[in-house]
C-alpha positions, 0 to 999 in steps of 0.5 A, a space after each residue: 427755669 425758676 432758680 432762687 435762694 429759696 430752693 432746697 439743697 440740690 446735689 447733681 450727678 450727671 453722665 457726660 455721655 447722657 443721651 437723654 438729657 445733655 450734660 450741658 443742661 446739668 452744668 447750666 443748672 449747677 451754675 444757676 444754683 450756685 449763682 442763686 446761692 443755693 447749697 449745691 454740689 455736682 459730679 459729672 461722670 465722664 463715662 456716665 450715661 443716663 443712669 448707666 455708669 453712675 452708680 458707684 460707692 463713691 457717688 453714694 457716699 457723696 450723696 449721703 454726706 451731702 444729705 447729712 450736711 443739708 439735714 444738719 444745717 436746718 
């Protein structure tokens, strides 16, 4: 995985019950981004699957705030 400080801001939403992409991969990706100094946030949803159970108003608002902040920091 090529992660470095030149990566754009990345927000991660990952279901802990994802049966397609193991949640440990999302957590590892998040840690790599942080270590590289990439602006990042992660939300791991205990009952979330691969898309299922991930869509909530709370997560939508997190995404909007993150993208607004990233856009305004340029």
